[in-house]
C-alpha positions as CSV (number, residue, x, y, z in Angstrom):
1,M,199.3,66.8,64.1
2,Q,197.2,69.9,64.0
3,T,193.8,69.4,62.5
4,I,192.1,72.1,60.4
5,K,188.5,72.5,60.9
6,P,186.4,73.3,57.9
7,A,184.9,76.8,57.8
8,S,181.2,77.1,58.4
9,S,179.0,78.0,55.4
10,A,178.6,81.5,56.8
11,E,182.3,82.0,57.0
12,Q,182.8,80.6,53.5
13,Q,180.1,82.9,52.2
14,T,181.6,86.0,53.9
15,R,185.1,85.2,52.7
16,S,183.9,84.8,49.2
17,L,182.0,88.1,49.5
18,R,185.2,89.9,50.5
19,S,186.7,89.2,47.1
20,L,183.9,90.8,45.2
21,P,184.3,94.5,44.0
22,G,182.0,96.5,46.3
23,G,178.2,96.8,46.4
24,A,176.0,94.9,48.8
25,Q,177.4,91.7,47.3
26,G,180.9,92.8,47.9
27,A,180.4,93.8,51.5
28,A,182.5,92.3,54.2
29,P,182.7,92.7,57.9
30,N,185.2,95.3,59.2
31,S,186.8,95.5,62.6
32,S,183.7,97.0,64.2
33,G,181.5,94.1,63.0
34,S,179.6,96.4,60.6
35,I,179.3,95.9,56.9
36,G,181.8,97.8,54.7
37,A,182.6,98.0,51.0
38,G,185.8,98.4,49.2
39,K,187.4,101.7,49.9
40,P,187.4,103.1,46.3
41,A,183.7,102.1,45.8
42,L,182.8,103.5,49.2
43,R,184.5,106.8,48.5
44,S,182.8,107.0,45.1
45,R,179.4,106.5,46.7
46,W,180.0,109.2,49.3
47,K,181.1,111.6,46.6
48,R,178.0,111.0,44.6
49,A,175.9,111.2,47.8
50,I,177.4,114.6,48.6
51,V,176.1,115.8,45.3
52,V,172.8,113.9,45.1
53,L,171.5,114.6,48.7
54,P,171.8,118.4,48.5
55,L,170.3,118.4,45.0
56,L,167.3,116.3,46.2
57,F,166.8,118.7,49.2
58,A,167.0,121.8,47.0
59,G,164.6,120.2,44.4
60,L,162.2,119.3,47.2
61,L,162.1,122.9,48.5
62,V,161.6,124.3,44.9
63,A,158.8,121.7,44.3
64,L,157.1,122.6,47.6
65,V,157.0,126.3,46.7
66,F,155.8,125.8,43.1
67,A,153.2,123.1,44.1
68,T,151.8,125.6,46.7
69,A,151.8,128.5,44.1
70,I,149.9,126.7,41.4
71,G,146.2,126.3,41.7
72,S,142.9,127.8,40.6
73,V,144.2,131.1,42.1
74,P,147.8,131.5,41.1
75,I,150.0,133.1,43.9
76,N,153.4,134.6,43.5
77,A,156.2,132.3,44.8
78,G,157.8,135.2,46.7
79,E,154.6,135.9,48.5
80,I,154.3,132.3,49.5
81,I,157.8,132.3,51.0
82,K,157.0,135.5,53.0
83,I,153.6,134.2,54.2
84,T,155.2,131.0,55.3
85,L,158.1,132.7,57.1
86,N,155.7,135.1,58.8
87,S,153.6,132.3,60.1
88,T,156.6,131.0,62.1
89,G,156.6,134.2,64.2
90,L,160.4,134.6,63.6
91,F,160.0,136.9,60.6
92,H,157.9,140.0,60.0
93,F,157.7,140.9,56.3
94,Q,155.4,143.8,55.5
95,Q,152.1,142.5,54.1
96,T,151.7,143.3,50.4
97,W,149.4,140.5,49.5
98,D,145.6,139.9,49.8
99,A,144.4,138.4,53.1
100,A,142.5,135.8,51.1
101,D,145.8,134.6,49.6
102,E,147.2,134.0,53.1
103,I,144.2,131.9,54.0
104,I,144.5,129.9,50.8
105,I,148.2,129.2,51.4
106,L,148.1,128.5,55.2
107,Q,144.8,126.6,55.4
108,L,144.5,124.8,52.1
109,R,147.5,124.4,49.9
110,L,150.4,124.2,52.3
111,P,148.9,121.4,54.5
112,H,148.0,119.5,51.3
113,V,151.5,119.9,49.7
114,L,153.3,119.0,53.0
115,G,151.0,116.0,53.3
116,A,152.2,114.8,49.9
117,A,155.8,115.2,50.9
118,L,155.3,113.2,54.0
119,V,153.5,110.4,52.2
120,G,156.2,110.2,49.5
121,A,159.0,110.1,52.1
122,A,157.2,107.4,54.1
123,L,156.4,105.2,51.2
124,A,159.9,105.4,49.7
125,V,161.6,104.6,53.0
126,G,159.1,101.8,53.6
127,G,160.0,100.4,50.1
128,V,163.8,100.4,51.0
129,L,163.1,98.6,54.3
130,F,160.9,95.9,52.7
131,Q,163.3,95.4,49.8
132,G,166.2,95.0,52.2
133,L,164.3,92.8,54.5
134,L,162.9,90.5,51.9
135,R,166.0,90.8,49.6
136,N,163.6,91.2,46.8
137,P,163.9,94.1,44.3
138,L,160.1,93.8,43.5
139,A,159.1,94.3,47.1
140,D,157.1,97.4,48.0
141,P,155.3,98.7,51.1
142,Y,152.1,96.9,50.2
143,L,153.6,93.5,49.6
144,I,152.6,91.7,52.8
145,G,148.9,92.6,53.0
146,I,149.0,96.3,54.0
147,S,147.0,97.5,51.0
148,A,144.4,94.8,51.5
149,G,144.1,95.5,55.2
150,S,143.7,99.2,54.5
151,G,141.2,98.6,51.8
152,L,139.1,96.4,54.1
153,G,139.4,99.0,56.9
154,I,138.2,101.8,54.5
155,T,135.2,99.7,53.4
156,I,134.3,99.0,57.1
157,G,134.6,102.7,57.9
158,F,132.1,103.5,55.1
159,A,129.8,100.7,56.2
160,L,129.4,102.0,59.8
161,P,126.4,104.2,60.3
162,A,128.1,106.2,63.1
163,S,131.0,108.6,62.6
164,F,133.8,109.8,64.9
165,V,137.0,111.9,64.8
166,L,140.2,110.6,66.4
167,F,143.3,112.9,66.6
168,G,141.9,115.0,63.8
169,F,141.1,112.0,61.5
170,G,137.7,110.7,60.6
171,Q,136.6,107.1,60.9
172,I,137.7,106.2,57.3
173,A,141.4,107.2,58.0
174,A,141.3,105.6,61.4
175,F,140.0,102.3,60.1
176,A,142.5,102.4,57.2
177,F,145.3,102.7,59.7
178,V,144.0,100.0,62.0
179,G,143.3,97.7,59.0
180,A,146.9,98.0,57.8
181,I,148.4,97.3,61.2
182,V,146.0,94.3,61.8
183,A,147.0,92.8,58.4
184,V,150.7,93.1,59.1
185,V,150.4,91.6,62.6
186,L,148.3,88.7,61.2
187,V,150.9,88.1,58.4
188,Y,153.8,88.1,60.9
189,W,151.9,85.8,63.3
190,L,151.1,83.3,60.5
191,A,154.6,83.3,59.2
192,R,156.4,82.9,62.6
193,V,157.0,79.3,63.4
194,G,159.5,78.0,66.0
195,G,160.6,81.6,66.8
196,R,161.5,82.4,63.2
197,A,159.7,84.1,60.4
198,P,161.4,83.0,57.1
199,V,161.1,85.4,54.2
200,V,159.3,82.8,52.0
201,S,156.7,82.3,54.8
202,L,156.2,86.1,55.1
203,L,155.6,86.3,51.3
204,L,153.2,83.4,51.3
205,A,151.3,84.6,54.4
206,G,151.1,88.0,52.8
207,M,149.5,86.6,49.7
208,V,147.0,84.6,51.7
209,V,146.0,87.5,54.0
210,T,145.7,89.8,50.9
211,A,143.4,87.3,49.2
212,L,141.3,86.8,52.3
213,M,140.9,90.5,53.1
214,D,140.1,91.3,49.5
215,A,137.4,88.6,49.6
216,I,135.9,90.0,52.8
217,Q,135.9,93.5,51.2
218,A,134.1,92.2,48.1
219,L,131.6,90.3,50.3
220,L,130.8,93.5,52.3
221,L,130.2,95.4,49.1
222,Y,127.9,92.7,47.8
223,L,125.9,92.2,51.0
224,Y,125.3,95.9,51.8
225,P,123.8,97.6,48.7
226,G,124.1,101.0,50.5
227,L,127.8,100.7,50.2
228,Q,127.5,100.4,46.4
229,L,125.8,103.7,46.3
230,R,128.8,105.2,48.1
231,L,131.3,103.2,46.0
232,R,132.8,106.3,44.5
233,P,134.3,107.6,47.8
234,V,135.6,104.1,48.5
235,I,137.3,104.0,45.1
236,G,138.7,107.4,45.8
237,W,140.5,106.1,48.8
238,L,141.6,102.9,47.1
239,W,143.0,104.9,44.1
240,G,144.9,107.2,46.3
241,G,144.9,111.0,46.8
242,I,146.0,113.5,49.4
243,A,143.1,114.0,51.8
244,V,144.2,116.6,54.4
245,Q,141.6,118.9,55.9
246,D,143.6,120.7,58.6
247,W,147.0,121.0,60.3
248,S,146.1,118.5,63.1
249,Q,146.1,115.7,60.5
250,V,149.4,116.8,59.1
251,G,150.9,117.0,62.6
252,T,149.8,113.6,63.6
253,A,150.9,112.0,60.4
254,A,154.2,113.9,60.6
255,L,154.9,112.6,64.1
256,L,154.4,109.0,63.1
257,I,156.4,109.3,59.9
258,F,159.3,111.2,61.5
259,I,159.5,108.5,64.2
260,G,159.5,105.8,61.6
261,I,162.1,107.5,59.4
262,A,164.4,108.2,62.4
263,L,164.2,104.5,63.4
264,S,164.8,103.4,59.8
265,F,168.0,105.4,59.7
266,S,169.3,103.4,62.6
267,L,168.7,100.2,60.7
268,G,171.0,100.9,57.8
269,S,173.7,98.6,59.1
270,T,171.2,95.8,59.7
271,L,170.0,96.1,56.1
272,N,173.6,96.0,54.9
273,A,174.1,92.8,56.9
274,L,171.0,91.2,55.7
275,A,172.3,91.7,52.1
276,L,174.6,88.8,53.0
277,G,171.7,86.6,53.8
278,E,170.3,85.7,57.2
279,E,173.1,83.2,57.9
280,G,175.8,85.8,57.0
281,A,174.1,88.5,59.1
282,A,173.9,86.1,62.1
283,Y,177.6,85.4,61.6
284,L,178.2,89.2,62.0
285,G,176.4,89.2,65.3
286,V,173.0,90.5,64.1
287,N,170.0,89.2,66.0
288,V,168.2,88.4,62.8
289,E,164.7,87.6,64.0
290,R,164.5,90.6,66.3
291,Q,165.8,92.9,63.6
292,K,163.4,91.5,61.1
293,A,160.5,92.1,63.5
294,L,161.7,95.7,64.0
295,L,162.1,96.3,60.3
296,I,158.5,95.0,59.7
297,A,157.2,97.2,62.5
298,V,158.9,100.4,61.3
299,A,158.0,99.8,57.6
300,S,154.4,99.1,58.5
301,L,154.2,102.2,60.7
302,L,155.4,104.3,57.8
303,T,153.0,102.8,55.3
304,A,150.0,102.8,57.7
305,A,150.6,106.5,58.5
306,S,150.7,107.4,54.8
307,V,147.4,105.6,54.2
308,T,145.6,107.8,56.7
309,I,146.2,110.9,54.6
310,A,146.5,109.6,51.1
311,G,144.8,106.2,50.7
312,L,146.7,103.7,48.6
313,V,149.3,105.3,46.4
314,G,151.4,102.7,44.6
315,F,154.8,102.6,42.9
316,V,156.5,105.2,45.1
317,G,158.1,102.6,47.3
318,L,159.2,100.6,44.2
319,V,160.4,103.2,41.8
320,V,162.2,105.7,44.0
321,P,164.5,103.2,45.8
322,H,165.4,101.6,42.5
323,A,166.3,104.9,40.8
324,L,168.4,106.1,43.7
325,R,170.1,102.7,44.2
326,L,171.3,103.0,40.6
327,V,172.7,106.5,41.3
328,I,174.3,106.1,44.8
329,G,174.7,102.4,45.1
330,P,173.1,99.8,47.4
331,G,174.5,101.0,50.8
332,H,171.5,101.6,53.0
333,R,173.1,104.3,55.1
334,L,173.0,106.6,52.1
335,L,170.0,105.1,50.4
336,L,167.6,105.6,53.2
337,P,168.0,109.5,53.5
338,A,168.2,109.8,49.7
339,S,164.9,107.8,49.4
340,A,163.2,110.0,52.0
341,L,164.1,113.1,50.0
342,G,163.5,111.5,46.6
343,G,160.1,110.1,47.6
344,A,158.9,113.4,49.0
345,L,160.0,115.2,45.8
346,F,158.5,112.5,43.5
347,L,155.1,112.6,45.2
348,V,154.9,116.5,45.5
349,V,155.5,116.7,41.7
350,A,153.0,113.8,41.0
351,D,150.4,115.5,43.2
352,L,150.9,118.8,41.4
353,L,150.4,117.0,38.0
354,A,147.3,115.2,39.4
355,R,145.8,118.6,40.3
356,S,146.8,120.4,37.1
357,L,146.4,118.1,34.1
358,I,142.6,118.1,33.9
359,A,141.9,121.1,36.2
360,P,139.5,121.9,37.7
361,A,139.0,118.1,38.1
362,E,141.7,116.0,39.8
363,L,143.2,112.8,38.7
364,P,143.5,110.0,41.3
365,L,147.1,110.2,42.6
366,G,147.6,106.5,42.7
367,V,146.6,106.2,39.1
368,L,149.0,108.9,38.1
369,T,151.9,107.4,40.0
370,A,151.3,104.1,38.3
371,L,151.1,105.7,34.9
372,V,154.3,107.5,35.4
373,G,156.1,105.0,37.6
374,G,155.4,101.9,35.6
375,P,157.0,103.0,32.3
376,F,159.8,104.7,34.2
377,F,160.5,101.5,36.1
378,L,160.6,99.5,32.9
379,Y,163.0,102.1,31.4
380,L,165.3,101.7,34.4
381,L,165.4,98.0,34.1
382,R,166.1,98.2,30.3
383,R,168.7,100.9,30.7
384,S,170.6,99.3,33.6
385,G,170.5,95.8,32.1
386,K,173.3,93.6,33.6
387,D,174.8,96.6,35.4
388,Y,171.9,96.6,37.9
389,R,173.2,95.3,41.2
390,W,171.1,94.1,44.2
């Protein structure tokens, strides 16, 4: 008599998922071992993506032009386009503008606005990676100690009597970057036991490291009275704001962020597989622990690079992925590029508002994103209700 072996829990989980109607929960392995959704749902998502992605790209271009045009000295949008194209050396428009306007555009506003776009793209993509890795809709790029590590690094940078410049960045930005990386490495080392780093352990280790580094930061501020006299600049970094002085900073940050985003695009299938849970992803042939380490490394690189030119800007990595997931669905192959464009657009507009609302003063960018992002996020949750799918 032929015996029938019971299916493993992973097989049972995957079979049950096949019966669900699309989405991350309805994904099932196809013949190539990747994760696919039902054909009608998949076609619908691609149709929406074909509309949404060009709209986001066009909106970003328009936002970049207008954010560059608006300031204490208004400059015509047409002149901005001509000045920018002339600077590439490929175009030669006749100069009809004041030479001072060209200096303002190329040396001051354009690096600042492009820096905002880079930070927005990095934080939004980092949010997608952390949400997919931790399978937690409340995850954001600062969840596992990056913000606390950066804050401690910023405080140490202000405490040091000496100053230095590295790759165009001053000591504050450099220590913020190092602090973020150290915090993530420490969290991963604490969470990894027996060759595995469970999601719960990552979250708990992140909470502990965050509390520890916040305490060290408070201790430094208490023990060194001189730091308290310079507390306003420290708060400026902690509240967030685009701090770009020259093109070398933009170039260095852009290189790190482009590398991180390119790597993240290659991880879309892994994130789709992890939506089934670690056991289901392993059943599909994913080396779960190696891919988790890679996801953490890429997301941390993106977040740390953004900190070097903007300090701590919250809510971008939380709000943008949620909004776009409701529009184009949970498939990460589409969600990642959409989040990069959406995050860049969101932060360029937010930075423009921060510079304009109380001009000539400037609102802290992180405060503005929280004031805008918090109510918007609550609206999304209320509007989507039970239709929201993770």
